[in-house]
C-alpha positions, 0 to 999 in steps of 0.5 A: 359733910360736903364736899370742897372741891368744885369737880367731885365725882363718884362711887355709889354703892355697898363694900366698897372699898374694895374698888378700882373706880376711886384709883383709876380716876385720881390717876386719870385727874393727874394725868390729864393734870386736872386740879379741884378734883376729885372722884369718893365712895360714897358707900351706902348701907341702903339707896334711901341715903342718895338724897342726902348725899346729893343734897349735901354733895353741891359740886357732884359733876357725876357718879357711877354705880355698882352694885347693889345699886343699879336698878335701885337707883333709878326711881332717884333718877328724872330721866333715862337714855333709851339702852338705860331704860330698856334694860332698867339698869343704870352705872352712871349719872351725870348731873344737868340742869335738867336734873340726874340723867341715869346711863348704861356703859356696862354696855360699852365695857362687856361688850368691845372687852368679850367681842376679841375671845369670841369664836365661831363657836360660841353662839349661846351663853349662860349669865350666872346671877340676875343682877342690874349687871347681868341685864347689860350682857344679855343686852349685848347677847340680844346685839351679838346675835348668840342666845343666852340662859340667866342661872339664879338661885331664884329663877322666874319664867324661862331661866334656870335653876344651878341644880339645872346645870348638866351635862347637855346643857354645859355642852352647849352654852359654852360661854359662862359668865359670872355676873354674881360678885361670888369671888370678890376679895377677900372671899376669893376661893368663892365660887358659882356653883355649877358643874364645872368637871363638864368644861373643856377647852370649847369654853369660853369663861369671863368672870364682871370680877376682877379683883382678885385677876385671876377667881376661882370662878377663872381658876376652876375655866383655865384648870380645864382649858377653857379661854378665861377673861376677866372684868378690867378691862372692861371697867376700863372702858365703862369708865372712860365712858361714863367720863366723856358722856360726864365731859359731853 
């Protein structure tokens, strides 16, 4: 069924009832006094449902994209901005006269939110997971001059298996970023399978998860004396960046 509002925005993903975006933007519209604006969750069981969604809802002005479609949505777009093209992942779509244009605001959100936590000893990072969000994280580390390795259950060349993580690697790589959905509500006791006993107060653990506020991954790091940060600030920053893109 189509949407009545003239200015509609939304989030495309799978199993996204937990998402913060809907309430965040609805609150934003209220604060700005914008009538006839709405933000909805578009929960797609498969990416092929994207085309009918666009066809049925003529008043969509912009979309956010989340797990697991940040890469899969690209063939459905007409253009990508330079950074999104370089990364190969999109989390923001602008509806233009020339068609759908993809952007990546995860870069902006992650960079601005992690920078205050970085110290001189944070020169190497492990990126847990290899999905769309991990590509933005890797891009930022490249910009910041932080060397990184991906950790995956199915590693490609130059990537690590979780079972590869030993004391030496854990001491060498002092920034750990969880880009997997492990630990997201309601499965809050799940966490990446890493050797937490080798985390120290020299480490920084960053979790892209924001619900719960303190994931099992972050709790384990905190128990070992590490600095921790969740993904809420990153989300707020990328949401604001998306809003600017939609209205530019």
